[in-house]
N, C-alpha and C positions, 0 to 999 in steps of 0.2 A: 643110502636111502634115507630120505628126510624124516626126521621123528614128528610124529603128529603132536602139535603144540597142546591139543586139547586133552591128551591121554592123562596128565596129571591132575586134572580137575573133574573129569567125567568118567563114567564106566566106559570099559573099552569098546563095546558094540556102539554105544552111543557116540563117542568120539569119532570112532571109525566113520560111521555113517554120516554124521555132520560135515567131516571134513572132506569126504568123498563128494557130497552134495555141493558143498562151497567151491571145490575145484571145478566141478561140471557147470555150475552157474557162472564162474569166471571166465571159462571157455566159451561160454555162449550155448551151451548144451541144454541147459534147464533154465526154466523162469522161476520165480519165487512160488508161484502157485503149484507148478509141478514139483518143485522140491517139497513142498507141506504135503502134497498128496502122497509123495513117496515115504515120507516119514510117518504119515497116518497108517498106511498098510505094511509098515515093517514092523517086526516083533519089538523094536525098541519103545514104540508108542505104548506098549502095554505097562513098562515100568518106568517111563519118562515122567519126571515130577516137576513142581514149580521151583524147587530148590534147585535142580539141575539147570533149569533155564535161568534162574538167577546166576549160578556159578558161571554159566557159559557167557552170560552178559558181561560178567566181571573180567573174564578172560579177554574178551573182545576189547573192552574198554581199557585194561591195564597192561597187557602183555604182547597184543599183536601189533603189527606194523599197519598203521592206519592207511598208508599209502598202497597197501596190497589190494588187489579186486578180490581174493579170498576173504579178506577181513570184511570187505563191503558185502559180499554174499552172505557171510554169517550175521552181519548187522540186519540184513533184510529178513533172513530166516528168524532170528530171534524175535524181531518185531512183529512178524506175522503171527508166530506163536503166542506171544504176549497177548496180542488182539484176541486170539482165539480162547485165551483163558479168561478173558473178561476182568482181570485183576487190575484195577486203575493204577496203582502204584507201580506194579510190574511194567505196564503199557508205558507209563511215563519214563521209568528209568530205561527201557530197551529204546524208546523213541530218542531219548537224549544221547545214547549211545551211537545209534545210527546217523544222528545229526552230526556228531562229530567226525564220524567217518566221511560222510558226505561232504563237509566242509574241506577234508583233505583232498576230495576228489573233484573240488570245484562245483559241487552241485548245491550252491549256496541257497537258491530259491527253495528246494525240496528240503533243505536242513532248517530254514526259517519256519516252513510249515510244521515239521515234526516237532520243532522246539515250542511252537505256539500251542500245538495239541497237547503236549506234556505239560506246559504251565495251566493249560484250562483243565485238565484233569486233576492236578495237584490242587487248584482252587476249589474244585467241586468236592473234592474229599477233604479239604480243610487242612492242607499241609503247607502253611505259610512260610516255613523256613525253606523247604525244598522249591516252593514256588519263587521264593526270592532268588535262589541259586540259578534256576532256569530262565528267569527274566534277565538276570545279569548276564548269562550267557548269550541270550538274544541280543543284549545291548553290545556285547563283544563283536558278534556277528555283523550287525549293523554298522559298527564302527570300522571294522574291517572292509566293508562294502563302501566305505565313504558316506553313508547315509547317517551323518552325526546326529540330526535333530531327532530321529527315530531312536538312535542309541541313547541320546540323553534322557529321552522319555522313559525307555527301559530302565535305566539305571536308576531314576528318580523313583520309579515304583517299586524297584528292589530294595532301595534305602528306605523308603516307607514302611515296608513289610517288615524288615529287620528291628527298625526303630519301634513299631508297635510292640514286637516281641521283646523288646529291650536287650537285643543282642548286639551291644555296642562295639565288640571286636569285629563282627562282620558289618557292622555300619561303617567303620573305618575302610573296610575293603571296597565297599560300594563309593565312597567319598573319593578314594583313589581313582576308581574307574570314571567318575564324573570330572576329575581333574584332567585325565587323559583326553577324554572327549572334548572337554573345552580348548584344550590346548590345541588339538587338531583343527579348530576353528580359528585359532589365533588370538583366542580370548584369554590371554596368558594371566592377567589380573583374577579373572574369575577362576582360571585353573589353580592359582596360587591359593585362592581362599579355600578351595576343596582339600588341597594338599595339605594345609596347614592344620585343618580339622582332622584329616586322616593321620597326620603326624602326632598331635594331641592323644589320639585314641592309641596308636602304637606305642607311645611311650607310657600311656596309663597302663597298658597291660605288659609293659617291659619286653615288648617283642622288639629285639634289637635288629634283627634281621629285616623286618618291614620299615623299621625307623631308618636304617641304612638306604633302603631302596627309595623311600620317600624323599630323603635328604637329596638323592640323585635327581629325582624328578622335580623337587623344588629349583634345584641349580639349573636344570635344563630351562624352566621358565623364566627364571631371571636372566638366563643367558639370551633368551629370545627377545627380552625387553632391554637388552644392553646394560643390564647391571652387573658388570663383569666382576667387579669386587665380591658381591653378594653370591654370585653363581659359583666363584671360586671357593669361598668360605664354605658353602654348603655341601659342595662336592668333596672338599677336604674333610668336613665333619663326617660325612658318609663313608669316606674312605678309612677314617681313623677307627669308626665304629666297626665296620667290616673286618678290619685287621684284629680287632679285639675280640671278635666272636670266631675269628678263623675262618671266614666265608671268603675264599679266594675268587669265587665268580663274582660276587659283590664288589670286592676289592678291585677286580678288573674292570667292572663297569663304572666305578667311581674315579678310577683312573682315566678311563676314556672321557669321563665327564670333564675332568680337568683339562684334558687335552683339547676338548671342544672349545673350553674358554680361550685357551691360548690360540687356537687356530682362528677364531673370531677376532681376537685382538691383532692378528697380523703376525703372531709370535710362531711361525710354522715349525721352527726348529725345536722349540721347547714343547709343542704339540707332538711332534714326532717321538721325543723322549717318552712322555706319558703313554702314548699308544703302544710303543715298543714294550714298556713294561707290562701293560695290559695283556698285549699278545703273548708275553713270555708266560704269564700266569695261566693265561687261557689253554696254551698248549700243555701245560703241565696237567690241567684239570682235564683235557681231552675234550673241549667244548668245541667242535669244528664250525658251528654255527657262529658263536662270537668270535673266533678266529678270523673268519671272513670278515666280520664286522671291523675288527682292528684293522685288517689289511686295507680294507676300503678306505677307512679313514686316513690311513697314512698315504693312501693314493691322493685324497683330497688336499693333504699338506702339500705334497710335492706339486700338485696342480696349482696350488697359491703361490708356490715359488717359481712357477713358470718352468719347472723341470717336468716337461710334458711326457718325455720318454719314461722316466721313472714313475711318474703318477699312472701312466697307461699300464705298465707292469703290475702294479699293486692292485689297481682297480680290476685288472683281468683276474689276479689271484683270487680276489674277494668275489668276483662274479662267478669263477669256477667252484669255489665252495658252495656259494648260494645255490648253484645248480645242482651240486652233489647232494646237498641235504635237503632239497627240494623247497628252499626258502624263496618263494617268487617274489615277496616283497622286497628282499635284500637285492635279488636280481634287478629290481627296477632301480633300487638306488644306486647301483654301480654302473648300470647302463646310463643313467643320468650323467654321472662323471665321466664316463668314456665318451659320450656324446659331446659333453663340454671341452674335452680334450681336442676331439677332431675339429670342433669350431674354432678354437684357438689355433689349430694348425692350418686353418683356412680349407680343411676337407670336408667341405660343407656337404656333399653328396653322402659321404661316409657317416657324418653326423645324422643326417636324414634317416639312413638306413637304421642306426642305432636306436634313434629316438622311435621310430616306427616299430621296432622290436619291443621297445618298452611299453609304447602304446598298447600293442598287441596283448602283452601279458597283463597290464593293467585292466584291460577289458576282459580278459579271460577269468581273472581272479575277482571282478567285479568291484574293482576299487576305483570309484569315480573320482576321488580326490587326485590320485596319481594320473588317471586318465586325463584329466583337466591340466595337470601340470605338464604332461607331455605334448599335449595340444599346444599349449603355450610356447614350449621349447622349439616344436616344429615351426610355429609362426615366427618365432625369433630368427630361426635359420632362414627362412624364406625371406625375411626382412634384409638379412646380410646379404642374401643373394639377389636383393632388390626386386624380388618378385612380391611386390607389396600388396597385390589382390590376394595372393595365397596366403600371405601373412597374416592379413586382417581375417580372412576367412578362419584359420585355424585358431586365433587368438579368440575371436568372438565365440567360436564354440567352446573353447575352454572356459570363457567368461560364462557362458550359459549354464555349464554344469556346475561351476562353483556358485553361482547364484541357486541353483536348485538344491545343491547339498548344505547351503548356508555356509560355505568356507569363506569366511571374510578376508582372510590373508590372501587366500587365491583371488578373490574378487579384486582386491587392490592391486596384487601383481598384474593381472591381465588388464587392468584399465591403464597401469603404468606402462605395459608393453604396447597397448594400443596408442597410447600418447606418443611412444617412440616412433612407431609405424607412421602415425599422422604427421609428425615432426619431419621424419625424412620425406615426406612428400609435399611438405610446405602447407599443410592443413593447419595452420598454427591455432586458429579458434578451437577446432576439435582436439589438437594436441593439448591445448591449455584445459579444456573441460575435462578431458580423460586424466591428465596429470593431477587435477585439482580433487578429482574423485578419488583417486589412489591416495593422495596425501590425507585427505579428511579421514578416510578409513583407517589409515596407518596411525594418525594421531588419536582415534577413538580408541583403537587397540592398545595404544601405548607401545607400539613397536617403532621405537627410535631409530633403528637402523634404517628400516624402510623410509621413515620421515625424512632422514638424511638423504636417501637416494631420489625420492620423488621431488624433494625441495630443490635438489641439484638440477635435475632435469626441467623442473618448472621454470627455473630461473634462466634455462637457455631459451625458453619460449618467450619469456617477458622480454629478454635481450632482443630477440628478433623483432618482437613487436614495438620495440623502442620505450617499453616501460622499465627503463633502467634502474630507478630507484627500488621498485618492487623486486627486479632481479637481485640487487645487491642485498636487500633484505634476506631474500630466500638463501643466497649463497652463503651469507654470514651465519643464518641459523644453521645450514648444513654443517658449516665449518665448526661451529660450536659444539654441535652434537659429536662430530668426529674427534674433537680434542677430549670432550668428556668420556668417549668410548676408548679412547687410546688408540684410534684407528689411524694410523699414521698415513696410510695410502689414501684414505679418503680426505684427509687434511690436505694433502698435497694437491688433490684434484680441486678442492674448493679455493685454495690459495690461488691456483692457476685459473681458476673460473672468474674469481675477482680481479686478477691481471688482465683478462680478457675484457671485463666490463669497464676498467678504468682505462684501457686502450681505446675502446670505443668512445669513452666520455673525453677523450684527449688527454687525461692525466697519465701521461706516459711514464713519468718518474715513478709515480706510486704503482703504476702497471708493472714496472720491471721490479719493484720492491717485493710485490706479490709473487711474481714468478721466480724470484731468486729465493724467496722463503719456500716455495714449493720445491724448487730445485734441491735446497738443502735437506728437507725431508726425505726425498728420493734418493739422494746419495747416502744418507744415514741407512736406509733399508738396503742399500747395494743394489737398487733395481736400476740396471744399466738400460734395459727397454725404455722404462719411463724417463730416464734422465736424458735420453736422446730426444724424446717427445718434448719435454720443458725446454730444453736449450733452443729447439726449433721455435717454440712459442715465443721465448724472449727476443728471438730475432726479428719477429714481427714488430715488436715495439721500438726496437732500435732502428728498424726500417723506416716506421712512422717518424722517429725523430730525425731522419735524415742521415744517420749514421750508417751507411750502407756498408762500409768496410767491416764494422762490428757485426753487423747482422750477417754478413757472409761468413765471417770467422765462426761465429757461433753455429750456423748450419752446416758448415763444413765438419766442425767437431761432431755435431749431432749425427752427420751421415757417417762418419768413422764409426760411432757406437752402434748405430743401426746395422751397418755391414758386419761388425763384430759379432753382434747377437743373432744376426740373421734375420732381421726384422724387415722382410720385404715391404710391408704396408708403410712403416716409417720411412723407408727408403725413398718410395716414390712421393711421399707427401713432403719430405725435406727437399728432394730435388725440385719439386713443384715450386716450394717456397723460395729456393735458391734462386731459381729461374726469376722469379718476382723480384728479388734483390738485384740480380744482374740487369734487370729491365729498369727498375728504379734508377740505377746508376748508369743507365744508357749504354750498357754493355751488350748490345742486342744479340751479338753472335752467341756469346756465353749463355745468354738467357735462353735462346732458341734450342741449344744443346741440352740445357738442363731440363727444359719442358719436354723435349722429345725422349730423353731417357727416363724421364718420370712416366711419360705416356706409355713407353714400352713396357715397363715394370707393372703399371697398373693394369695393362692389357693382358699381361700374364696372369695377373691375379683377378681378371674378370671385374675390376672395380670400375663400373661404367661411369659412375659420377666423377671419379678422379680423372679418368680418360677426357671427359668432357671438359673439365676445368683446365687440363693441359692444352687441349685445342684452342680453348679461349685465350690462354696466355700466349700460344702460337699467334693468334690473331691480333693480340696487343702488340706484339713485336712488329708485325708488318705494318700495323696501323700506325705506330710512332716513327716508321720509316716512310711514311706516305705511300706504302705499297697496298692501296685500299682494296684492290680486287681480291688479292691474296688474303688480307685480313678477312674480308667478307666470307671468301671460301671457308676459312677456319671457324668463324663466328657460327656460319650456317651448320657446319658439322657439330660444333658444340651445341647449338640450339637443338638439333635433331637428336643428339644423345640425351640431352636432358628431358626432352619431351618423350623419348622412349621409357625412361625410367620415372617419368611424373616428377621430375626434380623442378618443382615450379619456381623455387628462390632463384636458381641459376638461369632458369629460363627467362626470368625477368632481366637478370644482368645481361644475358647475351642479347635479348631485344634492345636493351638501352645501348650496348655496344654497336649493335647493326645500325641503329639509328644514327649514331654518332659517325659511324664509318660512311653512311650513305650521305650524310650532310656535308662530311669532308670532302668525299668523291664529288659531290654536285658542285662544290665551291671551285673545283678545277675547271669546270667548264663555264661557258658564257651563260648569261641569264636564261636565254632561250633553251639551251642544251641542259641546263641544270635542273629544270622543273621536274622531270620524272624521278630524278635521285632524291629531291628534296621532298617531294611526295612520299617516296618510300620511306624516308627518314621518318617524317610525321606519322605514318602509319605505325612503323616499329615503336616509336615513343608512346603512341596511343595504346598499342597493344600492351606495352610494359605497364602503363598506367592502369589499365583494366586489370592485369594480372596482379600488380601491386596491391591494388584495392581488395581484390579477391582474397588474396592470402595474408592481407594485413601487415604487410612488411613496409613499416614507415619509412625506413632510409632508402631503400629503392625506390619507393613512391616519390618520396621528395626529389629524389636525383632525376627521376623521368620527368616530374613536372618542371623542374628548373631547366632540363635540355629542351623540353617543348617550349619554354619560355624563350630561350635563345634562338630556336628556329623561328619563331613568330616574329620576335623583335629585330632580330639581325638578317634573316633571309627572306621572310614573307613581307618584311616592312609593315606588319601588322602590330602596331604599339598597344591597341586595346587587348588583343588576344595575349600578347606577350606580357601584358601587365597583370593579367588574369592569372596565367600559369606561374609567374614569379610570385605573386601573392599567395597562391595555393602552396607553393613550395615553402615559403616564410610561415604560413599557417601551420604547416606539418612541424616545421621546425620548433615552433612556439608550443605546438602540442606536446612534443616530447620534452621540451625544456619545463613546461608547465607542471610537469609529475615528478620533477626532480626537487628532492627535498633540501640537499645539502648544496652550499653555494658553490664549492670547488667543483661539484659534478656539473653544475649549469654552467659554468664558466669554462670549463674544458670542453664541454660538448659543443657549446656555441662556438668556441674558437676555431672549430674546424669545419663549420658547415654554413659558410658565409656566400656561396656560389650565387643564391638567388638573390640575396641583397645587391651584390655587386652587379649582376644582370640587370636588375631594375634601375640601379643608379645609372649605368651606361645607357639605358633606354631613355631616361628622362633627359640626359645630356644630348643624345642624338635628336630628341624631340626639341632641343633648344628650350628646355626648361630647367633652368640651373637652379632654381629655387626647391623644386621636388627633388632634383638629384642631391643637392645639400641636405635636404631633410632626410632623404633615404640614408646619406653617408652618416649622418649625426645618430639617425635610429640605429644603424649598425654599430657605430663606435660606442654609442652609449649603452650597448648591452652589458658589458663586463660591469660597468658602473651600476646599471640598474640592478643587475644580479646581486652585487655587494650590498646596495642599499637595501634591497628587499629583506635582509636579515639584520640590519643596522638600526640602532635607536633613531627614530625620526621624530620631528615636532608636528604633531597632527593638528588639524584645523580646530579651532576652538568650539566649532559647532558639534562636535562629537563628544557624546556624554562619557563621563569619567568611568561610568560603571564599565561601558564597552571597552574603554582604553585599558582598564585593569583586567577585563578578561582576555583581551588580546595579548597583553604582556605576559600574563600567567601561562597562556597556551604556547606562546611563542618560547618561552622558557622550558616549559613542560616538553615540547616537541624536541628541542636540543637535548634535554637530559635523557629522553627516552632513548634517542637515536645514539647517544654515546653507550647507554647502558647495553644496548642490543649487541654493540660490538663485542662486549666482554660477557654476555650472558652464558649461563649454562644451559644444557639441553632442555632442563625442566622449565627454566625461565623464559627461553626464547619465544616460544609460541604465544604465550600471555604478552609478552612485550611487543611481539608484532600486532597483535590485536590492539594494544593501547596506542601505538604509534599511529594506527588507522583512525582509531577514536579521536585522538588529538587533533589529528589534521582535519577530520570532519567537523569537529567542533570549532576549530579555528576559522574553518571556511564559512561556518554558519555566523560566527562573529562578524567577519568581513562582509557577508551579506548584509547584516543588519547596519553596518556603517555605511555601506555603498550610498544609500540616498542622500546622506548629509556629506559625504567626502569621497565621491567616486574617484578622483585623481589620486588620492592618498591610497585607496584600497587597490587600485591598478598597480601603484608602485610597489605596494605590499607583496602583490601577486606576480611581481616581475614582469608586468606587461609593459608594453611601449608607452612612453609618456613624453609630452612636448616639455623642452627644456625650461620654458617659462612656468610651466606648471609645477616642474621639480623643483625650482627655487623656492617656492613657497612652502614645500614639504619639509626641507632641510632644516636641521636643528640650528637655530641660531647660536654663533660662538659669542 
């Protein structure tokens, strides 16, 4: 028979009646009002005192299980009796107890109401110290619900009250609460300021336990800011203090803090060591809640090591404990990890189920911050499933919540994910705007890890838009941050990103150097998964150099690694690239086999984008063998697939290929028979141009313009229209070249984009205009010389004022200095240097504008614009 837990604190008849009524209320047999009526008519009412009610409240608050429905019933009985007594202090205390029980039962709205009533009563009877405690508890509840601005308001009020009373030790507690609130907003510098004040108070009162706790909290804030050395030092100091006072719980907490630092630095094995030590101490002390935390953290370590099976095992253990002890907040943490494991194993439907479970819990407990996060994660999974509409819907819903609760870190994250969703759909302008907002917020918050992520993503957009110099600046900034943080994996990504950019600019040898550097970092980490990816990337540069055998050798090595680690995604990407290398080497049969193998694997993985690319590759194989109808069939399928997933970049590419294919097919017929094919070709090129303009993809737009120029000039015999489209293509080329600062970038890019110049030259020759053809040829050939001269000391016209020449010389020198400094800048220096580069460029542009009325040819040369040779001679320095 269960012993009545009230018997030790209340007279037997009273204890028996109250417990019996509570059991009946928990079973739904009585309401609170009915229970109170029973008490009133019972003999107990004759001897029941306020002291007994206070004792009962103390039992409920300190001894009973808050999760019990009987405890809830007793809380309601106590509160009702206190209200009948009319004693304000007692009403307040019983209301506080009931609110605590209600929180355990997720009745947060009712808990807030009771806490507000208690606070107001304490204010009326002028009990400021107790009022401060209740106000602080209100802040805790608001913070738990993700309503951070309301929490901060309550904490600040509580702090003011204890400061008026000169209760400095309690002020330290309130400062810690404010630090926690600002931390949840991602405002880590503000959190640090409050924690440092709280630390000073704890040390003033020689409270070593609180000092250790605050050192741990400060370590976490510096960790979020990427200040790893300081985070490690603070956690270690907290650990030493915890050991000195013999507090094993705090010792375990600080060990986990050290593990967090190692995990962020990519040192997962060292993190596991720390977490395992924390786990051992936690088991000794019988703290199942923190045991679950340690297990979950170890799971995240194995996740970072890509050991998904082990990660899943630990995360599931953490989740099981969180469910056993009723910690729904930690349930949410481990569900996030398990969902991420499912994502990385390409089990997207399972990931959706897990994230939806987490979303349901977050909504049940009223944690809007976690609700916002799960919505974002669901959006990410839908993005990977190429269901972009659903992805945007969930992400925007998460963004709205983050904005409502003032979660600036969450706002930045959602904007970043929206940027990726827009990028995947080729909405490059929208992607740029979203990434820029994410980057701006992360810079303001000082979250350098996120600054690195959004800089890296934004550089991809600038690359697509042809703004290569800006892309390089962002990639270098991200690389600088990764090096400062000791994040080797991020370093490898950014080195590879710079390799891609140099590849685009035609600087193939430099591109290879970057890729080789990335590969060295990855091999040092022992990451075979990434090693295969970088080998594949290097192969593209060798293919661009015409070294097809080297490219094929690298791709075969990459493919072997992908098969070894079971990475199906890399397998089909590598096979697709291998098809491209065989195609470039004119080994069409091998190319077709590789494309087909890639297509089959991509189909198994439901990667519609890759499937479309492989179909396009098969189309290229048939096109090169003059099998135009078969090529058209494949291009049509590729275009249809790209349209189905709204992949507008590849739509533009397949439209251009279809235009080329119909043009080639038309040229196999007589003039009369070719007309419908050439008309179809023209329509495809025009659609490609329209789409290229819409998505802002300069490279594809330039290619489409040049192809339409060929069609008009060589097939329609319309020299005027041909010239128009060639000039448009050249203008786009000049537009990209004009935003490149470094001369090697300009020269490399220009060297591989001469198609429009050559087409215009042939047009003039066909028109029997050798002078115009010669001028176009010289215009093309002189480009490299002009690019070099644009950065070379020149003899300016005498009419230019010396003051302007001195300004020009200064800003040219400053621009070179800043560009060099940016390559070696630390993460703190990089953002300011980027701004200085932009300022220097704008100032130099202004100086040239002021020069232009007196020396337009000289200014054109400085800007790298086309110039007549006769005019160039007058600008060269006399020897």
